[in-house]
VEXSE-66438 format. One record per atom (N, C-alpha, C): residue number from 1; residue in one letter; atom name; y, x negated, z negated. Coordinates in Angstrom, 2 decimals, always signed. Layout:
% VEXSE-66438
<atom NUM,'A','CA',<Y,X,Z>>
...
% end
This chain:
% VEXSE-66438
<atom 1,'M','N',<-1.18,-0.84,+0.00>>
<atom 1,'M','CA',<+0.00,+0.00,+0.00>>
<atom 1,'M','C',<+1.24,-0.89,+0.00>>
<atom 2,'S','N',<+2.10,-0.67,+0.97>>
<atom 2,'S','CA',<+3.29,-1.52,+1.04>>
<atom 2,'S','C',<+4.33,-1.07,+0.01>>
<atom 3,'Q','N',<+5.15,-2.03,-0.38>>
<atom 3,'Q','CA',<+6.23,-1.76,-1.32>>
<atom 3,'Q','C',<+7.55,-1.93,-0.60>>
<atom 4,'Q','N',<+8.62,-1.51,-1.25>>
<atom 4,'Q','CA',<+9.96,-1.62,-0.68>>
<atom 4,'Q','C',<+10.80,-2.59,-1.49>>
<atom 5,'F','N',<+11.48,-3.48,-0.78>>
<atom 5,'F','CA',<+12.31,-4.49,-1.43>>
<atom 5,'F','C',<+13.68,-4.49,-0.78>>
<atom 6,'A','N',<+14.71,-4.73,-1.58>>
<atom 6,'A','CA',<+16.06,-4.91,-1.08>>
<atom 6,'A','C',<+16.46,-6.35,-1.32>>
<atom 7,'I','N',<+16.88,-7.04,-0.26>>
<atom 7,'I','CA',<+17.35,-8.41,-0.35>>
<atom 7,'I','C',<+18.86,-8.36,-0.16>>
<atom 8,'L','N',<+19.60,-8.64,-1.23>>
<atom 8,'L','CA',<+21.06,-8.58,-1.19>>
<atom 8,'L','C',<+21.59,-10.00,-1.02>>
<atom 9,'G','N',<+21.97,-10.33,+0.18>>
<atom 9,'G','CA',<+22.40,-11.68,+0.52>>
<atom 9,'G','C',<+21.31,-12.38,+1.30>>
<atom 10,'M','N',<+21.64,-12.85,+2.46>>
<atom 10,'M','CA',<+20.66,-13.48,+3.34>>
<atom 10,'M','C',<+20.83,-14.99,+3.38>>
<atom 11,'G','N',<+20.84,-15.60,+2.20>>
<atom 11,'G','CA',<+20.85,-17.05,+2.12>>
<atom 11,'G','C',<+19.43,-17.58,+2.27>>
<atom 12,'F','N',<+19.25,-18.86,+2.05>>
<atom 12,'F','CA',<+17.93,-19.48,+2.21>>
<atom 12,'F','C',<+16.87,-18.80,+1.34>>
<atom 13,'F','N',<+17.20,-18.58,+0.06>>
<atom 13,'F','CA',<+16.26,-17.96,-0.87>>
<atom 13,'F','C',<+15.89,-16.55,-0.42>>
<atom 14,'G','N',<+16.89,-15.73,-0.13>>
<atom 14,'G','CA',<+16.64,-14.35,+0.29>>
<atom 14,'G','C',<+15.82,-14.25,+1.56>>
<atom 15,'V','N',<+16.13,-15.10,+2.52>>
<atom 15,'V','CA',<+15.41,-15.10,+3.79>>
<atom 15,'V','C',<+13.97,-15.56,+3.59>>
<atom 16,'T','N',<+13.76,-16.56,+2.74>>
<atom 16,'T','CA',<+12.41,-17.04,+2.46>>
<atom 16,'T','C',<+11.57,-15.94,+1.82>>
<atom 17,'V','N',<+12.14,-15.23,+0.87>>
<atom 17,'V','CA',<+11.44,-14.11,+0.23>>
<atom 17,'V','C',<+11.17,-13.02,+1.26>>
<atom 18,'A','N',<+12.16,-12.68,+2.08>>
<atom 18,'A','CA',<+12.00,-11.63,+3.08>>
<atom 18,'A','C',<+10.89,-11.96,+4.08>>
<atom 19,'K','N',<+10.81,-13.22,+4.50>>
<atom 19,'K','CA',<+9.76,-13.61,+5.46>>
<atom 19,'K','C',<+8.38,-13.39,+4.86>>
<atom 20,'E','N',<+8.21,-13.75,+3.61>>
<atom 20,'E','CA',<+6.90,-13.57,+2.96>>
<atom 20,'E','C',<+6.58,-12.08,+2.78>>
<atom 21,'L','N',<+7.56,-11.30,+2.38>>
<atom 21,'L','CA',<+7.34,-9.86,+2.23>>
<atom 21,'L','C',<+7.02,-9.21,+3.57>>
<atom 22,'H','N',<+7.72,-9.63,+4.61>>
<atom 22,'H','CA',<+7.47,-9.12,+5.96>>
<atom 22,'H','C',<+6.05,-9.48,+6.41>>
<atom 23,'R','N',<+5.64,-10.70,+6.10>>
<atom 23,'R','CA',<+4.29,-11.15,+6.44>>
<atom 23,'R','C',<+3.24,-10.29,+5.76>>
<atom 24,'Q','N',<+3.56,-9.81,+4.56>>
<atom 24,'Q','CA',<+2.63,-8.97,+3.80>>
<atom 24,'Q','C',<+2.78,-7.48,+4.15>>
<atom 25,'H','N',<+3.60,-7.19,+5.16>>
<atom 25,'H','CA',<+3.81,-5.82,+5.66>>
<atom 25,'H','C',<+4.52,-4.91,+4.67>>
<atom 26,'D','N',<+5.31,-5.50,+3.79>>
<atom 26,'D','CA',<+6.14,-4.69,+2.90>>
<atom 26,'D','C',<+7.41,-4.29,+3.65>>
<atom 27,'K','N',<+8.06,-3.25,+3.19>>
<atom 27,'K','CA',<+9.31,-2.80,+3.80>>
<atom 27,'K','C',<+10.46,-3.53,+3.12>>
<atom 28,'V','N',<+11.32,-4.12,+3.95>>
<atom 28,'V','CA',<+12.38,-4.98,+3.43>>
<atom 28,'V','C',<+13.74,-4.59,+4.02>>
<atom 29,'L','N',<+14.68,-4.33,+3.13>>
<atom 29,'L','CA',<+16.07,-4.09,+3.51>>
<atom 29,'L','C',<+16.83,-5.39,+3.32>>
<atom 30,'G','N',<+17.62,-5.77,+4.30>>
<atom 30,'G','CA',<+18.45,-6.96,+4.19>>
<atom 30,'G','C',<+19.92,-6.60,+4.28>>
<atom 31,'V','N',<+20.72,-7.13,+3.35>>
<atom 31,'V','CA',<+22.15,-6.84,+3.33>>
<atom 31,'V','C',<+22.91,-8.16,+3.26>>
<atom 32,'D','N',<+23.91,-8.32,+4.11>>
<atom 32,'D','CA',<+24.76,-9.51,+4.08>>
<atom 32,'D','C',<+26.10,-9.14,+4.70>>
<atom 33,'R','N',<+27.15,-9.86,+4.32>>
<atom 33,'R','CA',<+28.47,-9.56,+4.88>>
<atom 33,'R','C',<+28.69,-10.19,+6.25>>
<atom 34,'S','N',<+27.83,-11.13,+6.62>>
<atom 34,'S','CA',<+27.96,-11.80,+7.92>>
<atom 34,'S','C',<+27.18,-11.05,+9.00>>
<atom 35,'E','N',<+27.91,-10.44,+9.92>>
<atom 35,'E','CA',<+27.27,-9.71,+11.01>>
<atom 35,'E','C',<+26.41,-10.64,+11.86>>
<atom 36,'A','N',<+26.88,-11.86,+12.08>>
<atom 36,'A','CA',<+26.11,-12.83,+12.86>>
<atom 36,'A','C',<+24.78,-13.15,+12.18>>
<atom 37,'R','N',<+24.80,-13.34,+10.87>>
<atom 37,'R','CA',<+23.58,-13.64,+10.12>>
<atom 37,'R','C',<+22.62,-12.45,+10.15>>
<atom 38,'V','N',<+23.16,-11.25,+9.96>>
<atom 38,'V','CA',<+22.32,-10.05,+9.98>>
<atom 38,'V','C',<+21.66,-9.90,+11.35>>
<atom 39,'N','N',<+22.43,-10.08,+12.41>>
<atom 39,'N','CA',<+21.87,-9.96,+13.76>>
<atom 39,'N','C',<+20.82,-11.03,+14.04>>
<atom 40,'A','N',<+21.05,-12.25,+13.59>>
<atom 40,'A','CA',<+20.12,-13.35,+13.84>>
<atom 40,'A','C',<+18.80,-13.17,+13.09>>
<atom 41,'L','N',<+18.83,-12.48,+11.96>>
<atom 41,'L','CA',<+17.63,-12.36,+11.12>>
<atom 41,'L','C',<+17.03,-10.96,+11.12>>
<atom 42,'A','N',<+17.52,-10.08,+11.96>>
<atom 42,'A','CA',<+17.09,-8.68,+11.96>>
<atom 42,'A','C',<+15.59,-8.50,+12.15>>
<atom 43,'D','N',<+14.93,-9.43,+12.82>>
<atom 43,'D','CA',<+13.51,-9.25,+13.12>>
<atom 43,'D','C',<+12.60,-9.39,+11.89>>
<atom 44,'I','N',<+13.09,-9.93,+10.78>>
<atom 44,'I','CA',<+12.24,-10.05,+9.59>>
<atom 44,'I','C',<+12.51,-8.94,+8.57>>
<atom 45,'F','N',<+13.41,-8.03,+8.92>>
<atom 45,'F','CA',<+13.75,-6.91,+8.04>>
<atom 45,'F','C',<+13.42,-5.60,+8.74>>
<atom 46,'N','N',<+13.06,-4.60,+7.96>>
<atom 46,'N','CA',<+12.83,-3.27,+8.52>>
<atom 46,'N','C',<+14.15,-2.55,+8.76>>
<atom 47,'H','N',<+15.14,-2.89,+7.96>>
<atom 47,'H','CA',<+16.46,-2.29,+8.08>>
<atom 47,'H','C',<+17.48,-3.32,+7.61>>
<atom 48,'T','N',<+18.62,-3.37,+8.27>>
<atom 48,'T','CA',<+19.68,-4.30,+7.86>>
<atom 48,'T','C',<+21.00,-3.56,+7.75>>
<atom 49,'V','N',<+21.87,-4.10,+6.90>>
<atom 49,'V','CA',<+23.19,-3.54,+6.69>>
<atom 49,'V','C',<+24.18,-4.69,+6.60>>
<atom 50,'V','N',<+25.29,-4.56,+7.31>>
<atom 50,'V','CA',<+26.38,-5.52,+7.17>>
<atom 50,'V','C',<+27.35,-4.95,+6.14>>
<atom 51,'A','N',<+27.43,-5.61,+4.99>>
<atom 51,'A','CA',<+28.29,-5.12,+3.91>>
<atom 51,'A','C',<+28.50,-6.21,+2.88>>
<atom 52,'D','N',<+29.54,-6.05,+2.08>>
<atom 52,'D','CA',<+29.84,-6.97,+0.99>>
<atom 52,'D','C',<+29.10,-6.49,-0.25>>
<atom 53,'I','N',<+28.13,-7.28,-0.72>>
<atom 53,'I','CA',<+27.29,-6.87,-1.85>>
<atom 53,'I','C',<+28.00,-6.95,-3.20>>
<atom 54,'T','N',<+29.24,-7.41,-3.20>>
<atom 54,'T','CA',<+30.00,-7.43,-4.46>>
<atom 54,'T','C',<+30.87,-6.18,-4.61>>
<atom 55,'E','N',<+30.78,-5.25,-3.65>>
<atom 55,'E','CA',<+31.55,-4.02,-3.73>>
<atom 55,'E','C',<+30.68,-2.90,-4.29>>
<atom 56,'E','N',<+31.19,-2.23,-5.31>>
<atom 56,'E','CA',<+30.43,-1.18,-5.97>>
<atom 56,'E','C',<+30.02,-0.06,-5.01>>
<atom 57,'Q','N',<+30.90,+0.33,-4.13>>
<atom 57,'Q','CA',<+30.58,+1.41,-3.17>>
<atom 57,'Q','C',<+29.38,+1.03,-2.31>>
<atom 58,'T','N',<+29.31,-0.23,-1.89>>
<atom 58,'T','CA',<+28.19,-0.69,-1.08>>
<atom 58,'T','C',<+26.87,-0.50,-1.82>>
<atom 59,'L','N',<+26.82,-0.96,-3.06>>
<atom 59,'L','CA',<+25.57,-0.87,-3.82>>
<atom 59,'L','C',<+25.21,+0.56,-4.14>>
<atom 60,'S','N',<+26.21,+1.41,-4.38>>
<atom 60,'S','CA',<+25.91,+2.81,-4.68>>
<atom 60,'S','C',<+25.31,+3.51,-3.47>>
<atom 61,'E','N',<+25.75,+3.14,-2.28>>
<atom 61,'E','CA',<+25.26,+3.76,-1.05>>
<atom 61,'E','C',<+23.87,+3.26,-0.63>>
<atom 62,'L','N',<+23.43,+2.14,-1.19>>
<atom 62,'L','CA',<+22.13,+1.58,-0.81>>
<atom 62,'L','C',<+20.95,+2.23,-1.52>>
<atom 63,'S','N',<+21.19,+3.06,-2.51>>
<atom 63,'S','CA',<+20.11,+3.72,-3.27>>
<atom 63,'S','C',<+19.10,+2.70,-3.79>>
<atom 64,'L','N',<+19.59,+1.72,-4.53>>
<atom 64,'L','CA',<+18.74,+0.64,-5.02>>
<atom 64,'L','C',<+17.62,+1.12,-5.93>>
<atom 65,'G','N',<+17.79,+2.25,-6.56>>
<atom 65,'G','CA',<+16.75,+2.80,-7.42>>
<atom 65,'G','C',<+15.50,+3.19,-6.66>>
<atom 66,'D','N',<+15.60,+3.32,-5.35>>
<atom 66,'D','CA',<+14.45,+3.68,-4.52>>
<atom 66,'D','C',<+13.55,+2.49,-4.20>>
<atom 67,'Y','N',<+14.01,+1.28,-4.53>>
<atom 67,'Y','CA',<+13.26,+0.07,-4.18>>
<atom 67,'Y','C',<+12.43,-0.41,-5.37>>
<atom 68,'D','N',<+11.29,-1.02,-5.05>>
<atom 68,'D','CA',<+10.41,-1.56,-6.08>>
<atom 68,'D','C',<+11.03,-2.77,-6.76>>
<atom 69,'A','N',<+11.82,-3.53,-6.02>>
<atom 69,'A','CA',<+12.50,-4.70,-6.57>>
<atom 69,'A','C',<+13.72,-5.02,-5.72>>
<atom 70,'V','N',<+14.69,-5.65,-6.37>>
<atom 70,'V','CA',<+15.91,-6.10,-5.70>>
<atom 70,'V','C',<+16.04,-7.59,-5.94>>
<atom 71,'V','N',<+16.27,-8.34,-4.86>>
<atom 71,'V','CA',<+16.48,-9.78,-4.95>>
<atom 71,'V','C',<+17.92,-10.06,-4.55>>
<atom 72,'I','N',<+18.62,-10.82,-5.38>>
<atom 72,'I','CA',<+20.02,-11.15,-5.12>>
<atom 72,'I','C',<+20.12,-12.62,-4.77>>
<atom 73,'D','N',<+20.71,-12.90,-3.60>>
<atom 73,'D','CA',<+20.88,-14.28,-3.15>>
<atom 73,'D','C',<+22.29,-14.47,-2.61>>
<atom 74,'T','N',<+23.11,-15.12,-3.38>>
<atom 74,'T','CA',<+24.49,-15.38,-2.97>>
<atom 74,'T','C',<+24.73,-16.87,-2.73>>
<atom 75,'D','N',<+23.66,-17.57,-2.37>>
<atom 75,'D','CA',<+23.73,-19.02,-2.21>>
<atom 75,'D','C',<+24.22,-19.63,-3.53>>
<atom 76,'D','N',<+25.26,-20.41,-3.49>>
<atom 76,'D','CA',<+25.75,-21.07,-4.70>>
<atom 76,'D','C',<+27.00,-20.40,-5.27>>
<atom 77,'N','N',<+27.27,-19.17,-4.87>>
<atom 77,'N','CA',<+28.47,-18.48,-5.32>>
<atom 77,'N','C',<+28.17,-17.74,-6.63>>
<atom 78,'L','N',<+28.42,-18.42,-7.74>>
<atom 78,'L','CA',<+28.12,-17.87,-9.06>>
<atom 78,'L','C',<+28.87,-16.57,-9.32>>
<atom 79,'E','N',<+30.12,-16.52,-8.96>>
<atom 79,'E','CA',<+30.91,-15.32,-9.20>>
<atom 79,'E','C',<+30.34,-14.12,-8.45>>
<atom 80,'A','N',<+30.01,-14.30,-7.18>>
<atom 80,'A','CA',<+29.44,-13.20,-6.39>>
<atom 80,'A','C',<+28.09,-12.78,-6.96>>
<atom 81,'S','N',<+27.30,-13.75,-7.41>>
<atom 81,'S','CA',<+26.00,-13.44,-7.99>>
<atom 81,'S','C',<+26.15,-12.60,-9.26>>
<atom 82,'M','N',<+27.10,-12.98,-10.09>>
<atom 82,'M','CA',<+27.35,-12.26,-11.34>>
<atom 82,'M','C',<+27.82,-10.83,-11.05>>
<atom 83,'I','N',<+28.75,-10.70,-10.14>>
<atom 83,'I','CA',<+29.28,-9.37,-9.80>>
<atom 83,'I','C',<+28.17,-8.49,-9.24>>
<atom 84,'C','N',<+27.42,-9.03,-8.30>>
<atom 84,'C','CA',<+26.35,-8.25,-7.67>>
<atom 84,'C','C',<+25.28,-7.88,-8.70>>
<atom 85,'T','N',<+24.92,-8.81,-9.57>>
<atom 85,'T','CA',<+23.90,-8.54,-10.58>>
<atom 85,'T','C',<+24.36,-7.44,-11.53>>
<atom 86,'L','N',<+25.62,-7.52,-11.96>>
<atom 86,'L','CA',<+26.15,-6.49,-12.87>>
<atom 86,'L','C',<+26.22,-5.12,-12.19>>
<atom 87,'L','N',<+26.65,-5.10,-10.93>>
<atom 87,'L','CA',<+26.73,-3.83,-10.21>>
<atom 87,'L','C',<+25.33,-3.28,-9.93>>
<atom 88,'A','N',<+24.42,-4.15,-9.53>>
<atom 88,'A','CA',<+23.05,-3.70,-9.25>>
<atom 88,'A','C',<+22.41,-3.15,-10.50>>
<atom 89,'R','N',<+22.78,-3.70,-11.62>>
<atom 89,'R','CA',<+22.24,-3.24,-12.90>>
<atom 89,'R','C',<+22.59,-1.76,-13.13>>
<atom 90,'E','N',<+23.73,-1.34,-12.61>>
<atom 90,'E','CA',<+24.13,+0.06,-12.73>>
<atom 90,'E','C',<+23.20,+0.98,-11.93>>
<atom 91,'Y','N',<+22.62,+0.45,-10.87>>
<atom 91,'Y','CA',<+21.81,+1.27,-9.97>>
<atom 91,'Y','C',<+20.32,+0.97,-10.06>>
<atom 92,'R','N',<+19.95,-0.08,-10.77>>
<atom 92,'R','CA',<+18.55,-0.47,-11.00>>
<atom 92,'R','C',<+18.42,-0.93,-12.43>>
<atom 93,'R','N',<+17.29,-0.76,-13.00>>
<atom 93,'R','CA',<+17.11,-1.19,-14.38>>
<atom 93,'R','C',<+16.99,-2.69,-14.53>>
<atom 94,'Q','N',<+16.32,-3.37,-13.60>>
<atom 94,'Q','CA',<+16.10,-4.81,-13.75>>
<atom 94,'Q','C',<+16.36,-5.55,-12.44>>
<atom 95,'P','N',<+17.60,-5.83,-12.10>>
<atom 95,'P','CA',<+17.87,-6.61,-10.90>>
<atom 95,'P','C',<+17.34,-8.03,-11.04>>
<atom 96,'R','N',<+16.90,-8.61,-9.97>>
<atom 96,'R','CA',<+16.42,-9.99,-9.97>>
<atom 96,'R','C',<+17.50,-10.87,-9.34>>
<atom 97,'S','N',<+17.96,-11.87,-10.07>>
<atom 97,'S','CA',<+19.00,-12.76,-9.58>>
<atom 97,'S','C',<+18.39,-14.03,-9.01>>
<atom 98,'Q','N',<+19.14,-14.67,-8.14>>
<atom 98,'Q','CA',<+18.69,-15.94,-7.56>>
<atom 98,'Q','C',<+18.45,-16.97,-8.65>>
<atom 99,'H','N',<+19.26,-16.95,-9.67>>
<atom 99,'H','CA',<+19.15,-17.91,-10.75>>
<atom 99,'H','C',<+18.95,-17.16,-12.07>>
<atom 100,'D','N',<+17.95,-17.52,-12.83>>
<atom 100,'D','CA',<+17.70,-16.86,-14.11>>
<atom 100,'D','C',<+18.92,-16.95,-15.02>>
<atom 101,'L','N',<+19.67,-18.01,-14.90>>
<atom 101,'L','CA',<+20.87,-18.18,-15.71>>
<atom 101,'L','C',<+21.86,-17.05,-15.44>>
<atom 102,'H','N',<+22.03,-16.67,-14.18>>
<atom 102,'H','CA',<+22.96,-15.60,-13.83>>
<atom 102,'H','C',<+22.51,-14.30,-14.48>>
<atom 103,'L','N',<+21.24,-14.01,-14.41>>
<atom 103,'L','CA',<+20.70,-12.79,-14.99>>
<atom 103,'L','C',<+20.84,-12.82,-16.50>>
<atom 104,'A','N',<+20.57,-13.94,-17.11>>
<atom 104,'A','CA',<+20.70,-14.06,-18.56>>
<atom 104,'A','C',<+22.14,-13.82,-18.99>>
<atom 105,'R','N',<+23.09,-14.35,-18.24>>
<atom 105,'R','CA',<+24.50,-14.13,-18.57>>
<atom 105,'R','C',<+24.87,-12.68,-18.39>>
<atom 106,'A','N',<+24.34,-12.04,-17.34>>
<atom 106,'A','CA',<+24.63,-10.63,-17.10>>
<atom 106,'A','C',<+24.09,-9.79,-18.25>>
<atom 107,'R','N',<+22.90,-10.11,-18.72>>
<atom 107,'R','CA',<+22.31,-9.38,-19.83>>
<atom 107,'R','C',<+23.09,-9.61,-21.12>>
<atom 108,'A','N',<+23.59,-10.82,-21.31>>
<atom 108,'A','CA',<+24.32,-11.14,-22.53>>
<atom 108,'A','C',<+25.63,-10.36,-22.62>>
<atom 109,'R','N',<+26.19,-10.00,-21.47>>
<atom 109,'R','CA',<+27.44,-9.25,-21.46>>
<atom 109,'R','C',<+27.22,-7.79,-21.88>>
<atom 110,'G','N',<+25.99,-7.33,-21.72>>
<atom 110,'G','CA',<+25.66,-5.96,-22.10>>
<atom 110,'G','C',<+26.09,-4.95,-21.05>>
<atom 111,'P','N',<+25.83,-3.66,-21.32>>
<atom 111,'P','CA',<+26.16,-2.60,-20.34>>
<atom 111,'P','C',<+27.64,-2.38,-20.17>>
% end
């Protein structure tokens, strides 16, 4: 039975995870603000969206609660990772961050 995953940010980590999930025939949503990146990588995702993952409206429209897991990859942008993790937390119970440190800091801040 395939599962559904949302990859927020198409950096190296997110793309690597997406390729493995695609290989396992899971359904994968990819979101990135770069239209060129989304177009170049569209073949490893079931659905793609060009959007800024640090905007609350974007995450609310993605229905993150419908996914089995959410992976956040903002490359080395700590601020974007923190914002996205905190916003995703509003729409999912346990967002997965690229760096455990980011998630730990998000949890330490509380709801």
